[in-house]
N, C-alpha and C positions, 0 to 999 in steps of 0.2 A: 413259231418253232423253227429253229435252225436245222438245216440239213448238214450232212457231213462236211461239205465244202465250206459252208458258211461258218461252221464251228472251227474248222481248220484256220480260216482267215482270222477269226477272233483270237484264237490261240497264238497265231503268229504275231499279231499286233501286240497282244499282252506281253508275250515273251520279249519282243524287241524293246518295248518300253521298259520293262523291268531290268533287262540285261544291260541297259546303258550305264548303270552304276556298278556293274560287277567287274572284277579283275579279268575274267574270261567272258567278254561280252560278245564274242564271235560265235553265236550259238544258232542252232537250227532244229526244228522239229524232226523227229525220225518218223516220217510218214508211214513207213511199213509197219511200225509198232503202235500206231494210234488205234484206238478202239472206242466203241460206244458201250457204256455200262449204265443201264437204266436210262436216266434222262441227262446223262453227262457224256461229253466227249473227253477222253483221256489222251493226253499227248506228251509222250516222253521226248526229251531233247538232249543234245550233247554239243560239244564244241565242234565246229566245222573242220578244224584241222584233224581231229580224230576221225570224224565221219568220212571225210573225203580222202585224207592221206594216210590214215591208219596210225597217226602219231599218238602212241599210247600215253605219252607224257602230257598230252593236251586233253585227255579224256577227263570229264568231270566226275566227281564222286560226291554222293550225298545230295544230288539234285532231284527234287521231287517233280514228277510230271505236272504239266498244266492241266487243269480241268475247266471245261466250259459247260455251263448250264444250257442245255439245248432249248429250254423254254424262255429264258431271259437274256441269254448271251453273256451273263456275268462270268468272269474268269477269276481263277485263283490257282493255288497249288493244292494237290491232294495232301492228306496227312500221312504221317509215318504208319499209323495203323492201317490206313487204306493201302499204302504201298506194300506192306507185309501181306495183307489179304490178297492183293493182286498177284504178288510173287508166289504165294502158296498155291494159287489157282493157275499159275503158268501164264498169266497175262502180261507180266512185266519181267 
């Protein structure tokens, strides 16, 4: 079972690997918005230029947070239905 730090590291590796092929590959987890829901770690992310410099033109749109299964370490992205549920509950 992963702890929060282990899940964060898994999410960071997964995001770095996936982002290599994206036009905006300079991305980072938003650690203050990461949370645990059930047996998963949910990790929003955005472009570093937006996060560090406030460049609104660099802000990503439509990016679904990374999710990490705390039991297996398996990573993926949440679904749109999950994103809407988390937004409705004030988690995203």
